[in-house]
Gaussian input, Z-matrix of N, CA and C with variables (Angstrom, degrees):
# hf/3-21g

backbone

0 1
 N
 C     1     B1
 C     2     B2     1     A1
 N     3     B3     2     A2     1     D1
 C     4     B4     3     A3     2     D2
 C     5     B5     4     A4     3     D3
 N     6     B6     5     A5     4     D4
 C     7     B7     6     A6     5     D5
 C     8     B8     7     A7     6     D6
 N     9     B9     8     A8     7     D7
 C    10    B10     9     A9     8     D8
 C    11    B11    10    A10     9     D9
 N    12    B12    11    A11    10    D10
 C    13    B13    12    A12    11    D11
 C    14    B14    13    A13    12    D12
 N    15    B15    14    A14    13    D13
 C    16    B16    15    A15    14    D14
 C    17    B17    16    A16    15    D15
 N    18    B18    17    A17    16    D16
 C    19    B19    18    A18    17    D17
 C    20    B20    19    A19    18    D18
 N    21    B21    20    A20    19    D19
 C    22    B22    21    A21    20    D20
 C    23    B23    22    A22    21    D21
 N    24    B24    23    A23    22    D22
 C    25    B25    24    A24    23    D23
 C    26    B26    25    A25    24    D24
 N    27    B27    26    A26    25    D25
 C    28    B28    27    A27    26    D26
 C    29    B29    28    A28    27    D27
 N    30    B30    29    A29    28    D28
 C    31    B31    30    A30    29    D29
 C    32    B32    31    A31    30    D30
 N    33    B33    32    A32    31    D31
 C    34    B34    33    A33    32    D32
 C    35    B35    34    A34    33    D33
 N    36    B36    35    A35    34    D34
 C    37    B37    36    A36    35    D35
 C    38    B38    37    A37    36    D36
 N    39    B39    38    A38    37    D37
 C    40    B40    39    A39    38    D38
 C    41    B41    40    A40    39    D39
 N    42    B42    41    A41    40    D40
 C    43    B43    42    A42    41    D41
 C    44    B44    43    A43    42    D42
 N    45    B45    44    A44    43    D43
 C    46    B46    45    A45    44    D44
 C    47    B47    46    A46    45    D45
 N    48    B48    47    A47    46    D46
 C    49    B49    48    A48    47    D47
 C    50    B50    49    A49    48    D48
 N    51    B51    50    A50    49    D49
 C    52    B52    51    A51    50    D50
 C    53    B53    52    A52    51    D51
 N    54    B54    53    A53    52    D52
 C    55    B55    54    A54    53    D53
 C    56    B56    55    A55    54    D54
 N    57    B57    56    A56    55    D55
 C    58    B58    57    A57    56    D56
 C    59    B59    58    A58    57    D57
 N    60    B60    59    A59    58    D58
 C    61    B61    60    A60    59    D59
 C    62    B62    61    A61    60    D60
 N    63    B63    62    A62    61    D61
 C    64    B64    63    A63    62    D62
 C    65    B65    64    A64    63    D63
 N    66    B66    65    A65    64    D64
 C    67    B67    66    A66    65    D65
 C    68    B68    67    A67    66    D66
 N    69    B69    68    A68    67    D67
 C    70    B70    69    A69    68    D68
 C    71    B71    70    A70    69    D69
 N    72    B72    71    A71    70    D70
 C    73    B73    72    A72    71    D71
 C    74    B74    73    A73    72    D72
 N    75    B75    74    A74    73    D73
 C    76    B76    75    A75    74    D74
 C    77    B77    76    A76    75    D75
 N    78    B78    77    A77    76    D76
 C    79    B79    78    A78    77    D77
 C    80    B80    79    A79    78    D78
 N    81    B81    80    A80    79    D79
 C    82    B82    81    A81    80    D80
 C    83    B83    82    A82    81    D81
 N    84    B84    83    A83    82    D82
 C    85    B85    84    A84    83    D83
 C    86    B86    85    A85    84    D84
 N    87    B87    86    A86    85    D85
 C    88    B88    87    A87    86    D86
 C    89    B89    88    A88    87    D87
 N    90    B90    89    A89    88    D88
 C    91    B91    90    A90    89    D89
 C    92    B92    91    A91    90    D90
 N    93    B93    92    A92    91    D91
 C    94    B94    93    A93    92    D92
 C    95    B95    94    A94    93    D93
 N    96    B96    95    A95    94    D94
 C    97    B97    96    A96    95    D95
 C    98    B98    97    A97    96    D96
 N    99    B99    98    A98    97    D97
 C   100   B100    99    A99    98    D98
 C   101   B101   100   A100    99    D99
 N   102   B102   101   A101   100   D100
 C   103   B103   102   A102   101   D101
 C   104   B104   103   A103   102   D102
 N   105   B105   104   A104   103   D103
 C   106   B106   105   A105   104   D104
 C   107   B107   106   A106   105   D105
 N   108   B108   107   A107   106   D106
 C   109   B109   108   A108   107   D107
 C   110   B110   109   A109   108   D108
 N   111   B111   110   A110   109   D109
 C   112   B112   111   A111   110   D110
 C   113   B113   112   A112   111   D111
 N   114   B114   113   A113   112   D112
 C   115   B115   114   A114   113   D113
 C   116   B116   115   A115   114   D114
 N   117   B117   116   A116   115   D115
 C   118   B118   117   A117   116   D116
 C   119   B119   118   A118   117   D117
 N   120   B120   119   A119   118   D118
 C   121   B121   120   A120   119   D119
 C   122   B122   121   A121   120   D120
 N   123   B123   122   A122   121   D121
 C   124   B124   123   A123   122   D122
 C   125   B125   124   A124   123   D123
 N   126   B126   125   A125   124   D124
 C   127   B127   126   A126   125   D125
 C   128   B128   127   A127   126   D126
 N   129   B129   128   A128   127   D127
 C   130   B130   129   A129   128   D128
 C   131   B131   130   A130   129   D129
 N   132   B132   131   A131   130   D130
 C   133   B133   132   A132   131   D131
 C   134   B134   133   A133   132   D132
 N   135   B135   134   A134   133   D133
 C   136   B136   135   A135   134   D134
 C   137   B137   136   A136   135   D135
 N   138   B138   137   A137   136   D136
 C   139   B139   138   A138   137   D137
 C   140   B140   139   A139   138   D138
 N   141   B141   140   A140   139   D139
 C   142   B142   141   A141   140   D140
 C   143   B143   142   A142   141   D141
 N   144   B144   143   A143   142   D142
 C   145   B145   144   A144   143   D143
 C   146   B146   145   A145   144   D144
 N   147   B147   146   A146   145   D145
 C   148   B148   147   A147   146   D146
 C   149   B149   148   A148   147   D147

   B1=1.4122
   B2=1.5267
   B3=1.3056
   B4=1.4666
   B5=1.4959
   B6=1.3492
   B7=1.4631
   B8=1.5599
   B9=1.3415
   B10=1.4505
   B11=1.5232
   B12=1.3045
   B13=1.4637
   B14=1.6071
   B15=1.2982
   B16=1.4806
   B17=1.5063
   B18=1.3162
   B19=1.4656
   B20=1.5277
   B21=1.3133
   B22=1.4784
   B23=1.4915
   B24=1.3852
   B25=1.4460
   B26=1.5440
   B27=1.3015
   B28=1.5285
   B29=1.4958
   B30=1.3027
   B31=1.4717
   B32=1.5000
   B33=1.3208
   B34=1.4827
   B35=1.5210
   B36=1.3555
   B37=1.4642
   B38=1.5055
   B39=1.3329
   B40=1.4995
   B41=1.4966
   B42=1.3122
   B43=1.4526
   B44=1.5580
   B45=1.3251
   B46=1.4272
   B47=1.5282
   B48=1.3480
   B49=1.4887
   B50=1.5190
   B51=1.3308
   B52=1.4451
   B53=1.5232
   B54=1.3505
   B55=1.4554
   B56=1.5315
   B57=1.2964
   B58=1.4519
   B59=1.5605
   B60=1.3289
   B61=1.4656
   B62=1.5125
   B63=1.3055
   B64=1.4778
   B65=1.4976
   B66=1.3256
   B67=1.4538
   B68=1.5503
   B69=1.3625
   B70=1.4549
   B71=1.4976
   B72=1.3476
   B73=1.4422
   B74=1.5267
   B75=1.3361
   B76=1.4345
   B77=1.4906
   B78=1.3414
   B79=1.4492
   B80=1.5312
   B81=1.3071
   B82=1.4735
   B83=1.5728
   B84=1.3012
   B85=1.4464
   B86=1.5365
   B87=1.2761
   B88=1.4545
   B89=1.5494
   B90=1.3488
   B91=1.4669
   B92=1.5220
   B93=1.2777
   B94=1.4683
   B95=1.5312
   B96=1.2942
   B97=1.4628
   B98=1.5256
   B99=1.3680
   B100=1.4436
   B101=1.4545
   B102=1.3476
   B103=1.4289
   B104=1.4888
   B105=1.3188
   B106=1.4760
   B107=1.5329
   B108=1.3696
   B109=1.4213
   B110=1.5384
   B111=1.3680
   B112=1.4524
   B113=1.5403
   B114=1.3683
   B115=1.4227
   B116=1.4962
   B117=1.3396
   B118=1.4499
   B119=1.5181
   B120=1.3300
   B121=1.4879
   B122=1.5091
   B123=1.3518
   B124=1.4445
   B125=1.5119
   B126=1.3489
   B127=1.4426
   B128=1.5472
   B129=1.3157
   B130=1.4634
   B131=1.5113
   B132=1.3057
   B133=1.4506
   B134=1.5010
   B135=1.3052
   B136=1.4510
   B137=1.5108
   B138=1.3417
   B139=1.4834
   B140=1.5445
   B141=1.2885
   B142=1.4421
   B143=1.5545
   B144=1.3270
   B145=1.4322
   B146=1.5510
   B147=1.3019
   B148=1.4754
   B149=1.4993
   A1=108.04
   A2=116.74
   A3=121.90
   A4=108.24
   A5=116.71
   A6=121.99
   A7=108.25
   A8=113.86
   A9=117.40
   A10=108.82
   A11=116.53
   A12=122.43
   A13=105.97
   A14=113.76
   A15=119.35
   A16=109.69
   A17=121.15
   A18=123.48
   A19=109.31
   A20=115.71
   A21=120.86
   A22=111.58
   A23=117.00
   A24=120.88
   A25=110.14
   A26=114.60
   A27=119.73
   A28=111.91
   A29=114.45
   A30=118.76
   A31=112.10
   A32=116.67
   A33=121.40
   A34=109.74
   A35=117.21
   A36=117.06
   A37=111.48
   A38=117.51
   A39=120.96
   A40=110.47
   A41=118.30
   A42=120.57
   A43=111.45
   A44=116.86
   A45=121.45
   A46=110.59
   A47=114.12
   A48=117.96
   A49=112.28
   A50=118.76
   A51=120.06
   A52=114.91
   A53=114.52
   A54=119.05
   A55=113.23
   A56=118.74
   A57=122.13
   A58=111.00
   A59=115.09
   A60=118.79
   A61=106.85
   A62=114.95
   A63=122.93
   A64=108.47
   A65=116.75
   A66=124.28
   A67=106.67
   A68=115.50
   A69=119.59
   A70=110.52
   A71=115.28
   A72=119.31
   A73=110.78
   A74=116.43
   A75=122.73
   A76=115.49
   A77=115.68
   A78=120.59
   A79=111.28
   A80=114.95
   A81=124.72
   A82=111.21
   A83=117.45
   A84=119.76
   A85=108.62
   A86=115.85
   A87=119.70
   A88=113.93
   A89=115.34
   A90=119.10
   A91=109.45
   A92=114.53
   A93=120.70
   A94=110.48
   A95=116.83
   A96=122.15
   A97=105.01
   A98=114.73
   A99=121.37
   A100=108.11
   A101=117.48
   A102=124.12
   A103=111.05
   A104=117.91
   A105=117.56
   A106=107.15
   A107=116.30
   A108=121.48
   A109=114.11
   A110=117.79
   A111=120.50
   A112=113.09
   A113=117.05
   A114=120.24
   A115=116.45
   A116=118.83
   A117=120.81
   A118=111.92
   A119=114.68
   A120=120.93
   A121=110.25
   A122=112.54
   A123=120.78
   A124=108.41
   A125=115.31
   A126=120.68
   A127=110.20
   A128=116.51
   A129=120.52
   A130=109.21
   A131=116.07
   A132=123.85
   A133=109.10
   A134=118.37
   A135=122.09
   A136=109.49
   A137=115.72
   A138=120.55
   A139=105.31
   A140=116.06
   A141=123.03
   A142=109.01
   A143=116.22
   A144=120.54
   A145=107.25
   A146=114.32
   A147=118.46
   A148=112.89
   D1=142.87
   D2=-174.11
   D3=-134.29
   D4=136.71
   D5=177.43
   D6=-131.89
   D7=144.75
   D8=169.26
   D9=-97.41
   D10=141.86
   D11=-173.56
   D12=-135.98
   D13=160.01
   D14=177.22
   D15=-80.49
   D16=-25.52
   D17=-174.46
   D18=-147.29
   D19=106.53
   D20=-179.18
   D21=-63.73
   D22=-39.46
   D23=-178.74
   D24=-61.87
   D25=-42.37
   D26=177.79
   D27=-61.29
   D28=-42.80
   D29=178.02
   D30=-62.22
   D31=-42.77
   D32=178.19
   D33=-63.91
   D34=-42.83
   D35=178.54
   D36=-63.24
   D37=-40.05
   D38=179.23
   D39=-63.50
   D40=-41.57
   D41=178.28
   D42=-60.01
   D43=-46.05
   D44=179.19
   D45=-62.44
   D46=-46.45
   D47=-177.48
   D48=-61.14
   D49=-24.51
   D50=179.52
   D51=-104.48
   D52=21.09
   D53=170.66
   D54=95.54
   D55=5.91
   D56=179.80
   D57=-96.43
   D58=-169.21
   D59=175.20
   D60=-131.64
   D61=167.17
   D62=177.81
   D63=-136.92
   D64=132.55
   D65=178.59
   D66=-117.84
   D67=107.20
   D68=-175.83
   D69=-124.89
   D70=161.46
   D71=177.21
   D72=-99.75
   D73=61.46
   D74=-179.95
   D75=90.05
   D76=170.40
   D77=178.28
   D78=-63.52
   D79=149.97
   D80=176.90
   D81=61.23
   D82=26.90
   D83=178.59
   D84=-68.31
   D85=159.98
   D86=179.76
   D87=-96.30
   D88=-2.57
   D89=177.09
   D90=-152.73
   D91=159.98
   D92=178.14
   D93=-153.35
   D94=154.13
   D95=171.82
   D96=-106.23
   D97=122.90
   D98=-178.95
   D99=-109.86
   D100=151.58
   D101=176.17
   D102=-126.77
   D103=129.59
   D104=-177.86
   D105=-83.60
   D106=171.95
   D107=-175.07
   D108=-57.48
   D109=-23.80
   D110=178.88
   D111=-91.19
   D112=3.15
   D113=176.42
   D114=96.46
   D115=-4.03
   D116=177.18
   D117=-73.21
   D118=132.28
   D119=-179.01
   D120=-98.16
   D121=147.09
   D122=174.69
   D123=-150.15
   D124=158.09
   D125=-176.02
   D126=-108.51
   D127=145.36
   D128=168.78
   D129=-127.09
   D130=140.33
   D131=177.59
   D132=-128.70
   D133=145.56
   D134=179.07
   D135=-65.49
   D136=140.10
   D137=-179.88
   D138=-76.16
   D139=134.01
   D140=-179.16
   D141=-103.05
   D142=142.88
   D143=175.40
   D144=-73.86
   D145=142.92
   D146=177.27
   D147=-88.58

Protein backbone atom coordinates (compact mmCIF):
# COMPACT_ATOMS: atom_id res chain seq x y z
CA UNK A 1 0.00 0.00 0.00
CA UNK A 2 1.29 3.45 -0.86
CA UNK A 3 0.27 6.90 0.36
CA UNK A 4 1.35 10.40 -0.57
CA UNK A 5 1.86 12.77 2.36
CA UNK A 6 2.87 16.39 2.84
CA UNK A 7 5.61 15.52 5.34
CA UNK A 8 7.40 12.16 5.43
CA UNK A 9 9.12 13.01 8.72
CA UNK A 10 5.77 13.73 10.39
CA UNK A 11 4.33 10.47 9.07
CA UNK A 12 7.33 8.57 10.47
CA UNK A 13 6.97 10.26 13.85
CA UNK A 14 3.24 9.43 13.91
CA UNK A 15 3.95 5.77 13.10
CA UNK A 16 6.47 5.54 15.94
CA UNK A 17 4.16 7.36 18.37
CA UNK A 18 1.43 4.78 17.70
CA UNK A 19 3.63 1.69 18.17
CA UNK A 20 4.88 1.25 14.61
CA UNK A 21 8.31 1.63 13.07
CA UNK A 22 9.77 3.75 10.29
CA UNK A 23 12.56 2.82 7.90
CA UNK A 24 13.97 5.90 6.17
CA UNK A 25 17.02 6.83 4.15
CA UNK A 26 18.18 9.64 6.43
CA UNK A 27 16.64 12.90 7.55
CA UNK A 28 14.52 14.85 5.09
CA UNK A 29 14.03 11.82 2.88
CA UNK A 30 11.24 11.91 0.34
CA UNK A 31 9.96 8.41 1.12
CA UNK A 32 9.78 5.91 3.94
CA UNK A 33 8.61 2.38 4.65
CA UNK A 34 6.39 2.33 7.72
CA UNK A 35 5.26 -0.68 9.70
CA UNK A 36 2.14 -0.69 11.83
CA UNK A 37 2.06 -2.36 15.29
CA UNK A 38 0.77 -5.60 13.71
CA UNK A 39 3.69 -5.76 11.26
CA UNK A 40 1.93 -4.61 8.08
CA UNK A 41 4.20 -2.49 5.88
CA UNK A 42 3.21 0.49 3.80
CA UNK A 43 5.04 3.21 1.92
CA UNK A 44 4.75 6.98 2.12
CA UNK A 45 6.13 9.43 -0.41
CA UNK A 46 6.20 13.21 -0.24
CA UNK A 47 3.47 14.88 -2.28
CA UNK A 48 4.96 16.78 -5.22
CA UNK A 49 3.57 19.98 -6.67
CA UNK A 50 2.39 19.64 -10.25
